[in-house]
Structure formats: structure tokens, C-alpha cells
C-alpha positions in Angstrom: -25.3 -21.6 -10.1 -26.4 -18.4 -11.5 -23.8 -16.4 -13.7 -25.9 -13.2 -13.9 -23.8 -10.0 -14.1 -23.8 -7.8 -11.1 -26.4 -5.4 -11.6 -29.3 -3.6 -10.2 -32.9 -4.3 -11.4 -33.4 -0.7 -11.7 -30.5 -0.2 -14.0 -31.6 1.2 -17.4 -29.5 0.8 -20.5 -27.7 4.0 -21.7 -29.5 6.3 -24.2 -27.2 5.5 -27.1 -28.1 1.9 -27.0 -24.8 0.6 -26.0 -24.7 -2.0 -23.0 -22.3 -0.8 -20.4 -21.0 -2.5 -17.2 -23.6 -1.9 -14.4 -20.8 -1.3 -12.0 -19.7 1.8 -14.0 -20.1 5.0 -11.8 -21.2 3.1 -8.9 -19.5 4.5 -5.8 -16.9 2.3 -4.0 -19.2 1.6 -1.3 -22.0 0.7 -3.6 -19.9 -1.5 -5.7 -18.7 -3.3 -2.5 -22.2 -4.0 -1.2 -23.3 -5.2 -4.7 -20.3 -7.5 -4.9 -20.9 -8.9 -1.6 -24.5 -9.5 -2.3 -23.6 -11.2 -5.6 -21.0 -13.5 -4.0 -23.5 -14.3 -1.2 -26.2 -15.3 -3.5 -23.7 -17.5 -5.3 -23.2 -19.5 -1.8 -19.7 -18.2 -0.9 -19.1 -18.2 2.9 -16.8 -15.3 3.0 -18.6 -13.0 0.6 -17.9 -9.7 2.5 -14.2 -10.3 3.0 -13.9 -11.7 -0.8 -15.7 -8.6 -1.9 -13.5 -6.2 0.1 -10.2 -7.9 -0.9 -11.1 -8.0 -4.8 -12.4 -4.4 -4.7 -9.1 -3.3 -2.8 -7.0 -5.2 -5.2 -8.7 -3.4 -8.3 -8.2 0.0 -6.7 -5.0 -0.7 -4.9 -6.6 0.4 -1.7 -6.4 -1.1 1.7 -9.4 -1.1 4.1 -8.8 2.5 5.2 -8.5 3.7 1.7 -11.8 2.0 0.8 -13.6 3.8 3.7 -12.0 7.1 3.1 -12.8 7.0 -0.6 -16.2 5.3 -0.4 -18.2 7.8 -2.3 -15.8 7.8 -5.3 -17.4 6.4 -8.5 -15.7 3.6 -10.2 -14.3 4.2 -13.6 -15.2 2.0 -16.6 -11.9 -0.1 -16.5 -12.2 -0.6 -12.7 -15.9 -1.9 -13.0 -14.7 -4.1 -15.9 -11.9 -5.6 -14.1 -14.1 -6.0 -10.9 -16.8 -7.8 -12.9 -14.3 -10.2 -14.3 -12.9 -10.9 -10.7 -16.3 -11.5 -9.6 -17.1 -14.0 -12.3 -13.9 -15.9 -11.6 -14.6 -16.1 -7.9 -18.2 -17.3 -8.5 -16.8 -20.1 -10.8 -14.8 -21.4 -7.9 -11.4 -19.8 -8.2 -10.1 -18.7 -4.9 -9.4 -15.1 -4.2 -5.6 -15.8 -3.7 -5.4 -17.4 -7.2 -7.3 -14.3 -8.7 -4.8 -11.9 -7.1 -1.7 -14.0 -7.3 -0.7 -13.5 -3.7 -1.4 -14.7 -0.3 -0.4 -13.6 3.2 1.3 -16.2 5.5 2.8 -15.5 8.8 2.2 -11.8 8.2 4.4 -11.9 5.0 3.2 -11.5 1.5 3.9 -14.5 -0.9 3.4 -14.7 -4.8 1.8 -17.8 -6.0 2.0 -19.7 -9.4 0.2 -22.6 -11.0 2.7 -25.0 -9.4 2.3 -23.8 -5.8 -0.4 -24.5 -3.1 -2.2 -21.5 -1.6 -0.5 -21.2 1.8 -3.2 -21.8 4.5 -3.5 -20.7 8.0 -3.3 -24.3 9.2 0.3 -24.5 7.9 1.3 -21.7 10.3 1.1 -24.4 13.0 4.2 -26.2 11.4 6.1 -22.8 11.8 5.0 -22.5 15.5 6.1 -26.0 16.3 9.4 -25.6 14.4 10.2 -22.3 16.4 9.3 -24.1 19.7 11.6 -26.8 19.1 14.3 -24.6 17.6 14.4 -22.5 20.8 15.1 -25.5 22.9 18.2 -26.3 21.1 21.5 -25.0 22.0 23.6 -24.3 18.9 27.1 -23.1 18.4 26.7 -22.5 14.8 24.3 -20.7 12.6 21.0 -22.7 12.2 20.5 -24.7 9.0 17.0 -25.4 8.0 15.6 -27.6 5.1 12.0 -27.5 3.8 11.2 -30.4 1.7 8.7 -29.8 -1.1 8.9 -25.9 -0.5 6.3 -24.7 -3.0 6.1 -20.9 -2.6 8.7 -21.1 0.1 6.1 -19.9 2.8 7.3 -22.2 5.7 11.0 -21.9 5.0 10.8 -18.0 4.4 8.8 -17.5 7.5 11.4 -19.5 9.7 14.3 -17.4 8.2 12.3 -14.3 9.0 12.0 -15.4 12.5 15.6 -16.9 12.9 17.9 -14.1 11.6 21.1 -15.9 11.6 19.8 -19.1 10.0 20.3 -20.4 6.4 17.7 -22.4 4.6 17.4 -24.8 1.6 14.1 -25.6 -0.1 13.6 -28.5 -2.4 10.9 -29.2 -4.9 10.2 -31.3 -8.0 8.8 -28.3 -10.0 11.2 -25.8 -11.4 8.1 -23.4 -11.6 7.6 -23.7 -7.8 11.3 -23.1 -7.2 11.3 -20.1 -9.4 8.3 -18.7 -7.3 10.1 -19.5 -4.1 13.2 -17.6 -5.3 11.1 -14.7 -6.2 9.6 -14.6 -2.7 12.9 -15.0 -1.0 14.2 -11.9 -3.2 11.0 -10.0 -2.4 11.3 -10.5 1.3 14.9 -9.7 1.5 16.0 -13.2 2.3 17.6 -14.2 -1.0 21.2 -14.2 0.6 20.0 -16.8 3.3 18.0 -19.1 1.0 18.8 -21.7 -1.6 16.6 -23.8 -3.7 17.2 -27.1 -5.2 15.3 -29.4 -7.6 15.1 -32.9 -6.5 12.7 -35.6 -5.0 12.1 -34.8 -1.4 15.6 -34.5 0.4 17.6 -36.7 -2.0 20.0 -33.9 -3.2 20.6 -32.5 0.3 23.8 -33.5 2.3 23.0 -31.8 5.5 23.4 -31.9 8.5 20.2 -29.8 9.4 19.1 -28.5 12.7 15.5 -28.1 11.5 13.8 -30.0 8.6 10.1 -29.1 7.9 7.6 -30.1 5.3 4.0 -29.8 4.2 4.0 -32.8 1.9 1.2 -34.1 -0.4 -1.1 -36.0 1.9 -4.5 -36.4 0.3 -5.4 -39.9 -0.8 -5.5 -40.0 -4.4 -9.2 -41.3 -4.4 -10.3 -38.4 -2.2 -9.0 -35.6 -4.5 -12.2 -35.6 -6.8 -14.1 -35.1 -3.6 -12.2 -31.8 -2.5 -13.8 -28.5 -3.0 -13.5 -26.9 -6.3 -11.2 -24.4 -5.1 -8.6 -27.0 -4.2 -9.1 -29.8 -6.7 -9.5 -27.5 -9.7 -6.9 -24.7 -8.8 -4.2 -26.4 -6.5 -1.4 -28.4 -8.1 -2.2 -32.1 -8.0 1.6 -32.9 -7.4 1.3 -31.0 -4.1 -2.0 -32.7 -3.0 -1.7 -36.5 -4.1 -0.4 -38.6 -1.3 -0.8 -41.8 -3.1 -3.4 -44.5 -2.5 -3.3 -44.1 1.3 -2.0 -40.6 1.7 1.3 -41.5 3.1 3.7 -42.1 0.1 5.5 -38.7 0.9 5.9 -39.4 4.4 7.4 -42.9 3.8 10.0 -41.3 1.5 10.9 -38.1 3.5 11.0 -39.2 6.9 13.8 -41.7 6.5 15.7 -39.1 4.5 15.2 -36.4 7.0 16.4 -38.5 9.8 19.7 -39.2 8.0 20.2 -35.6 7.5 19.4 -34.2 11.0 22.1 -33.2 13.6 21.7 -35.0 16.9 19.0 -33.2 18.7 17.6 -31.8 15.4 13.9 -31.6 14.8 11.5 -32.8 12.0 8.1 -31.2 11.6 5.6 -32.1 9.1 2.0 -31.0 8.4 -0.6 -33.8 8.8 -4.0 -34.2 7.4 -7.0 -34.9 9.6 -6.5 -38.5 11.3 -3.0 -39.0 10.0 -1.0 -38.0 13.1 -0.6 -41.4 14.7 0.5 -43.1 11.6 3.0 -40.3 11.0 4.4 -40.7 14.5 4.7 -44.5 13.8 6.7 -43.7 10.6 9.0 -41.4 12.6 9.7 -44.0 15.3 10.4 -46.5 12.6 13.1 -44.1 11.4 14.8 -44.0 15.0 13.3 -40.5 15.7 12.1 -39.7 19.2 8.4 -38.5 19.8 8.8 -36.1 22.6 5.5 -34.4 22.4 2.0 -34.6 21.0 1.1 -33.1 17.7 0.3 -29.4 17.7 -3.3 -28.8 16.9 -4.5 -26.0 14.5 -7.3 -23.6 15.3 -9.9 -26.2 14.4 -8.5 -28.6 16.9 -6.9 -31.0 14.3 -3.5 -32.4 15.1 -1.7 -30.5 12.3 2.1 -30.3 13.1 3.7 -33.7 14.0 7.3 -33.5 15.3 10.2 -35.7 16.5 13.8 -35.4 17.5 16.9 -37.3 16.3 18.6 -38.3 19.6 22.3 -38.5 20.1 23.6 -42.0 19.1 
């Protein structure tokens, strides 16, 4: 993989002999095109989008601002920062890690080294949870638990959609919990969210109307085969599902079943090919499978759900 700096073959050194950043004094539009070409030549699939996001972050401009100020030249400081971002992206670091934020469910989330980058596939869990919640008839404010909350993305998306709900997120990582609390505060949801350090749901008493989770589900032996963006930049604690990928499900599903109200729903994210085995674990915990898994945009059964039936 080439690590040549962003440059033009016609760029001449300055007359005083100093080596300057070749992006300095380029216009915003010229810098965007040069960055996209450099990322594309490095084999990145979304080079145009990545270039726009990185340039927008450096300049604190949205797409409209990038267009309206297209002719403005970059300053030396802006060019230096952009070149640094480019090298990080070319080395395999995801844009979300470089910028420290990611949008999920239309909401901005800060990230940390202890949290996964929220992905569009996981929004399928939120969609299924809302479907099942709306089928419930509750006489009390809804209570939600998010097991392995990470950045808090699933929990806070649900609290955003269910205004009278209260939610609890658990995680083993104190750093992840700090990140989730910060996101709750930034989204104005701190008064309706609590965060607890524990293994899965072990410290929770319940009962809950909804329990959701995006647990670690990658078989340990498969992690070295993942893309560099995942294996080198996502926390292994949030990826490693044990030898077969099901360790987390075997732990959390029985705990969740004990803590659901009758009629309450459990929704978990599944990896490719895992939905059937997860449904079997739910059935073994006396949960009722009342609908097929919900597929993500790629057609992969992603959100697996079940209800706790009245005894």
C-alpha cells in the first residue's frame, strides 16, 4: 500500500527551499478532489464520502458549506490536519474513529476506544424493539435495559423515540459507561438513563418491558480474519463471542428472561447465520418466538426477538 503524500506531480518546492504541505493554498474543492483520488488509489471503497467527511470535519463545514466556500484556499494548519487524517484513513483507521463521532438513528454519538462504532445494521434492533413495544399495553412508564451498552447507541435511540421511558445500560468497561453517560447528557437524556458496571444483566433487578443487546458474537478464531478497520480499531471485548460465537447469548438470554415482565420483549443482534441458534437459546429460556428475525438492508437476519409469555 502506497503512503505517498497527497500531492500534484506539478507541485514545485517553495523558492526558499522549505518543504511545505502540498495541500496548502489549494481550494477546498481542489483539496476534496485530491483527497478522494488519494483514498481511491489506496483501495478505499467510499473514497468520495470519506474525503467529504474528513474535509468537512477539518473545516467545521457541512456539505452546503463545502459547496458555498469551494473556492476558499486551505490554510497551512488545515492542510496539515487534513494530510494527517488522510494518512490515518489510508492505514485502515475508520473515519468514525478519526473524528471520534458517529451518527446512529439520526443522533450523534461520541466514541471511545472501549466502544464499537455503531453501524447501520444495528438500527434493525431499534426498529424491531419499537415494533414490539408498540404492541404492548402498559399502565406504567416503560423500562428498558441495554445489555452491553457500549456508546449507549441502542438505549439512547429508544429513549429518544419513547419519551416517557427510563433506561439502564450495562457494560463491563468503565470507559464505555463514561462514554455512554456523556452521550446521554449531550442528547438531553441523562435524567432518563442510568448506567451500571456488571457482567451482562447480573446487577439488574427488573422487571423490564424491553431488553435489547448487541453482544459480542464473532467466533474468537474469526477475529484475525476481519477487516483491519474492525480487528485493529474495535475493542476485542465487544467482538469476541468465544469459540463458537455464542458465549454472550448463553449468558444474557436466561438473565433477560428472568428480568422481563410478562409480555415483555428481548431483542438481540445476530451475526450472519446465527439467528436460528439464538432462537433455540431463547426457546430454551421459555421465551416465545412469535415472529421471524428482522433482516438488515443486506438481507441478513439481524434482529432476533422473543417475548416472555404470562405464566
